[in-house]
C-alpha positions in Angstrom: 159.4 126.3 -49.7 163.1 126.5 -50.7 162.3 124.5 -53.9 159.6 127.0 -54.8 162.0 129.9 -54.5 164.5 128.1 -56.6 161.9 127.5 -59.3 160.9 131.2 -59.3 164.5 132.3 -59.7 165.1 129.9 -62.5 161.9 131.0 -64.3 162.9 134.7 -64.0 166.4 134.0 -65.2 165.4 132.0 -68.2 162.2 133.8 -69.0 163.0 137.5 -68.3 159.9 138.7 -70.2 157.7 137.5 -67.3 159.1 140.4 -65.2 158.0 143.0 -67.7 154.3 143.0 -66.9 154.5 146.1 -64.8 154.1 149.3 -66.7 157.4 150.9 -65.4 160.0 151.9 -67.9 163.2 153.9 -67.4 163.9 156.1 -70.4 167.7 155.8 -70.3 168.7 155.5 -74.0 166.1 152.9 -75.1 167.2 152.2 -78.7 164.7 152.7 -81.5 165.0 150.0 -84.1 165.6 151.0 -87.7 162.2 149.9 -88.6 160.6 151.9 -85.8 162.6 155.0 -86.8 161.6 154.7 -90.4 157.9 154.3 -89.3 158.1 157.4 -87.1 159.7 159.5 -89.8 157.2 158.4 -92.4 154.3 159.1 -90.0 155.6 162.6 -89.2 156.0 163.4 -93.0 152.5 162.3 -93.7 150.6 163.4 -90.6 152.6 166.5 -89.6 153.9 167.8 -92.9 154.4 171.3 -91.7 156.3 170.3 -88.6 160.1 170.6 -88.6 161.5 167.2 -87.9 164.9 167.1 -89.6 166.5 163.9 -90.7 169.4 164.3 -88.3 167.2 164.6 -85.2 167.9 161.8 -82.8 164.8 159.8 -81.7 164.7 157.7 -78.5 162.0 155.5 -77.2 160.7 156.6 -73.8 158.1 153.9 -73.4 154.4 153.1 -73.6 151.6 154.4 -71.4 148.7 151.9 -71.1 145.5 153.3 -69.7 142.1 151.8 -69.3 140.9 153.0 -72.7 144.1 154.1 -74.4 147.7 153.3 -75.3 150.2 156.0 -76.1 153.7 155.3 -77.6 156.1 157.9 -76.3 159.3 159.0 -78.0 161.8 161.8 -77.5 163.1 163.9 -80.4 166.5 165.6 -79.8 167.9 168.1 -82.2 171.2 169.8 -81.4 171.7 173.1 -83.2 175.0 174.6 -84.3 174.9 177.1 -81.4 175.0 174.4 -78.7 171.3 174.5 -78.2 169.2 171.4 -77.9 165.5 171.1 -78.9 163.6 168.4 -77.1 160.1 167.2 -78.0 158.1 164.5 -76.3 156.3 162.9 -79.3 153.0 161.0 -78.7 151.6 158.4 -81.0 148.5 156.4 -80.7 148.4 152.6 -80.4 147.9 152.3 -84.1 150.8 154.7 -84.9 149.0 158.0 -85.5 151.0 161.1 -84.6 149.0 162.9 -81.8 151.3 165.9 -81.1 154.2 166.9 -78.8 155.3 168.7 -75.7 158.4 170.9 -75.9 160.7 170.0 -73.1 163.8 171.3 -71.3 165.0 167.9 -69.9 164.7 164.3 -70.8 162.1 162.3 -68.8 163.6 159.8 -66.4 160.9 157.2 -66.0 157.4 156.1 -67.0 155.5 154.7 -64.0 152.0 153.4 -64.7 150.4 156.3 -66.5 152.8 159.0 -65.3 155.9 160.4 -67.1 158.4 161.6 -64.4 161.0 164.3 -65.0 164.2 165.2 -63.0 162.6 168.4 -61.5 161.6 169.4 -58.0 158.2 168.0 -57.2 157.0 171.5 -56.1 158.0 173.0 -59.5 156.1 170.2 -61.4 157.9 167.0 -62.4 155.3 164.8 -64.1 152.8 164.4 -66.8 149.8 162.3 -65.7 147.5 160.6 -68.3 144.2 159.8 -66.5 141.9 159.5 -69.4 141.8 159.1 -73.2 142.3 162.9 -73.4 145.9 164.1 -73.5 146.5 166.8 -70.9 146.4 170.1 -72.9 148.7 171.8 -70.4 151.2 170.5 -67.9 153.3 172.1 -65.2 157.0 171.2 -65.5 160.0 172.9 -63.8 157.9 175.9 -62.9 156.6 176.4 -66.4 153.2 175.7 -68.1 153.9 173.5 -71.1 151.1 173.1 -73.7 150.5 170.1 -75.8 151.0 171.0 -79.4 148.8 169.2 -81.9 148.5 172.2 -84.3 150.7 170.5 -86.9 148.8 167.3 -86.9 146.5 167.3 -90.0 144.4 164.5 -88.6 143.0 166.9 -85.9 142.1 169.5 -88.4 140.2 167.6 -91.1 
């Protein structure tokens, strides 16, 4: 039994990717690669040409939500304005990198657990976005406010 435990520890140390099969991701500053960033900006220019996503907006990877019949790539766009205001948008992309839309936020998400994005708000005031089906929730309750999913600038939805 002791030998089995030792083998498991060695495997987890030398093959850390084995421990990544759970769909739990913390969103603390996951770096977006230069290639991914270029891909995201190109997609936004093509698929949401009327949206305002300036070049100096910071984009962070939040994680991936994997459901039974869908996969969403989740990113956070942060833009600090000159008047010390911050605009946060939770950007959703499909598995094949189509821009789906965004939620306007007041705080960064803290974790993705299974198909739920959790925020640092009181549970009673709404602290999560739950993805149960292939349909993105059109409205969510976060920090005492109803937040609508905005896909109005996505030309794929309006063709």
